[in-house]
C-alpha positions, 0 to 999 in steps of 0.5 A: 209102729215106730215107722208109722209114728215117724211118718206121721211126724212133720218136720217143723225144725226152725232155722235156728234151734240154738237158744243162744242164737235165738236169744240174740235174735230176740235182743236184736229185735228189741233193740230195733224196736226201741231205736225206731220208737225213739224217733221224734218225727217221721214215719216211725214217730207216726207208727208208734203213735198208733202201735205201742212198742210193747205190742211190737216186742210181742208181734215180731217174735211171733212173725219169726216163729210163723216164718220158721226162723225160730220156734218154741218147740219142734219135731224133726224127722232126720234121714236116719228115721230117728225122731228128735224132739226139741224145745226152747228154754227161753220162756222158762228162763224168762218167766222163772228168772227174769220175771221175779227179778223184774217184779222185785226191782219194780216194787222197790219204789212202790207206794203201797198206800197209793196202791190201796188208794186206787179204790175198789174198781180194780177188784170190780174189774177183776171179778167182772173178768172172772164172771166173763169167763164163767158165763162166756164159756157156756154161751160160746158152746151154745152159740157155736154148737147151734150153728156147728154141732160137730164142734161139740162131738165126743163122748166120755173122756173125749167130750169137748166140754171136758176139754174146755174145762181146762181153758176155764181153769187157765183163763181164771187162775193159771197153769195149776188150775188148768191141770186141776181141771184136767184131773177133775174131769178126766179129759183124754190127755191125748187130745189135751194138746189141742186145748192147750193150742186153743189156749195159746192162740186165743189168749195171745190174740186177746193180749195183743189187742190189749197191748194195742189198746194201751197206745190208745188209753187216753182216748179210751178213758175219755170214752169211758168217762173214767176218773184216772186221778188216783192212777195219775197221782200214784204215777206222779208220786213215784216219778217225783220220788225217782227224780229226788234220788236220781243219780248216775249209777256207779258199778257198785249201784249196778252190782247191788241192784243185781244182788237185790234182783237175783238174790230175791230170785234165789230166795223165791225159788228156795222158798217155793220149793219147800212150800210147794212140797209142803202143800203137796203133802197137805193137798194129798191128805185132803179127800179125793175129788173136787175138795182136793183139786180146789187147793191144787194151786197151793202145790204150784212152785210158780205160785209161791215163787211169785208170791214170795217175790212180791212180799220181798219187794213190798218189804224192801220198799220200806227200807233204804234200798228203795233209794236204788230206784234212783239208780235205775231199778225199774228201768232194769226191771223193764228190760227183763219184762220186755225180754219176757214179752219177746219170749211169749211172742215166740210161742205164737205161730200165726198160721195155727189160727186156721187149724182146728178152727171150730175149737178156736172159734169157740175160744174167740166167741168166749173171749169176746163175751169176756171182753164185752162184759168188761167194756160194759162194766167199765163204762157203767162204773167209769173205770179206767182202761188200766183196770180193764186191761189188768183185770182181764190179764190177771184172769186170762194171762195170770202172773206171767202177763198181768204185770207186763200189762200193768207195767206198760202203763207205769213200772210202779203199777206192776204190783197191782197186776201181780196181786190180782193175778195171785188172787186169781190162783185162789179162786180159779178152780172153784170158778172154773168148776162152775163154768164147766157145769154150765158148759156141760149143760149147754153142750147137752142142750145141743147134743 
């Protein structure tokens, strides 16, 4: 059995497996991107007018993974016959340490009243994104199944619609909701990796398109006939405040910023550990079945980490620490966000798009329906592209990528992405169950 398992494994070892070296490569990549994007004339000036720097921070690491220079995970089959598996911890480090640090630094200068003044369109676009996922799944299953019924093959625990339920959980809430759907419908865990793969490919393609759209936001807003005055007013108010407290940061300033950022990370992890354990007991005490799984997100330490970080950041924005925006708080937060983007990019191997294309095609059609509904509603209510992009990522990307997209418009807007993403956790499982019921009906209609 060991010999057969060894023969089935493929050597996918990247050129560099040491995280220290890989992190250095990612930082060099980011340095090159920022250096070239700072040019005020010539080829690079024209290039970045079309392609945003944030997209390149995501795409270039993906190319490094595609060409085998780096990789998020790998399996080697040494000459000895031993099986050695490895993985990079850079994404975990970025999402668990740098993301909360970035959020609190970007939230220091938040104008909470200004965020509320953005109006109801942010919530409308968020729920539109949720509805797009709920109806997009069954429509995609029916359309692709009608043309290629083999894509839906499988019975019992191997039923494709059960596997797709995990995508619905991930694309409305996040990892905790995805796990809940796996538990509710009992999909074959040996096949689960294929669904995770579809999740990564399709969600990352969509995120790449959204990042490209940010570079054309003014043109898109003009086509949508949207009123961006509230967003611009918030950005201007925060920028004006930053100018009034702007100063050349001293070493003391930098150390206090580090204390605020990583002290918050520490508190958030500490609180998340206790709260996730407490709610794990609470969830376990609920009746087995759907009732229990609806609340599974409450025992997610990542959910509580993001929630605690956001609360601390908002509370600090009412104190004198807000003045540390003048010492570059949001700039340091942006540095951490770009590192997170690069670590997300390295998870994407572009060649894998052509593997198991039937499932990926279902995912692409699903995401297309989500996108078309968002565009249609945005046009109807004249919502800015910012709300479309963040509303979508709060569903599909969750708390890890929604603030990335929001902060690309302006650091002060990162909190909008976080608040919507946290809300997605709360409704993710219920909405995903509805989506799955519809996908089961669509699958049965074909088979």
